[in-house]
C-alpha positions in Angstrom: -23.5 59.4 -81.4 -26.0 56.7 -80.3 -28.7 57.9 -82.7 -26.3 57.9 -85.6 -25.1 54.3 -84.7 -28.7 53.1 -84.4 -29.7 54.8 -87.7 -26.6 53.2 -89.4 -27.6 49.7 -88.1 -31.2 50.1 -89.2 -30.1 51.3 -92.7 -27.8 48.3 -93.0 -30.5 45.9 -92.0 -33.0 47.6 -94.4 -30.4 47.2 -97.3 -30.0 43.5 -96.5 -33.8 43.0 -96.5 -34.0 44.8 -99.9 -31.3 42.5 -101.2 -33.1 39.4 -99.8 -36.4 40.5 -101.4 -34.6 41.0 -104.8 -33.2 37.5 -104.6 -36.8 36.2 -104.0 -38.2 38.3 -106.9 -35.4 37.0 -109.2 -36.4 33.4 -108.5 -40.2 33.7 -109.2 -41.3 34.9 -112.6 -44.9 35.5 -111.5 -43.7 37.9 -108.7 -43.6 41.4 -109.9 -40.8 43.6 -108.5 -41.9 45.9 -105.8 -44.9 43.8 -104.7 -43.1 41.8 -102.0 -42.4 43.7 -98.8 -40.8 42.7 -95.4 -44.3 42.4 -93.8 -45.8 40.5 -96.8 -47.1 37.0 -96.2 -45.0 35.3 -98.8 -47.4 32.4 -99.3 -50.2 34.9 -100.2 -48.1 37.2 -102.4 -47.4 34.6 -105.1 -48.5 31.1 -106.0 -47.3 28.9 -103.2 -46.8 25.2 -103.7 -44.2 22.5 -103.0 -42.1 23.4 -106.0 -41.9 27.0 -105.0 -41.0 25.9 -101.5 -38.1 23.9 -102.9 -37.0 26.8 -105.1 -37.0 29.1 -102.1 -35.0 26.6 -100.0 -32.5 26.2 -102.8 -32.1 30.0 -103.3 -31.4 30.5 -99.5 -28.8 27.7 -99.6 -27.1 29.1 -102.6 -27.2 32.8 -101.7 -26.8 32.6 -97.9 -25.4 29.1 -97.3 -28.2 28.5 -94.8 -30.4 25.4 -94.8 -34.1 25.9 -94.4 -36.5 23.0 -93.8 -40.2 22.6 -94.7 -41.0 23.2 -91.0 -39.1 26.5 -91.2 -41.3 27.6 -94.1 -44.5 26.5 -92.3 -43.6 28.4 -89.1 -42.6 31.6 -91.1 -45.5 33.8 -92.1 -43.8 36.9 -93.5 -40.7 37.7 -95.5 -39.3 39.3 -92.4 -39.8 36.0 -90.5 -37.7 34.2 -93.1 -35.1 36.9 -93.2 -34.7 36.8 -89.4 -34.4 33.0 -89.4 -31.7 33.1 -92.0 -29.9 36.0 -90.3 -29.9 34.1 -86.9 -28.6 31.0 -88.5 -25.8 32.9 -90.4 -24.7 34.6 -87.2 -24.4 31.3 -85.4 -22.2 29.7 -88.1 
């Protein structure tokens, strides 16, 4: 029973991560679908600048109702770092 429960939780989290990545891919035209992964350094995967930072912050606010700051983006290295931060803030609200 515990193995099934753990597998179900991991599958749920993976699905949420895939959805998060699809939201990012939809926002950035120069990001080809399938390139961005959970362990990708998002600033190295596509052109990173202040405009793209604002786009990402706006997408997270719109899709997840979570506010990210510039410091959050600076401290996050991977897509998974961002996802975890958003997930933690959503669970506290």
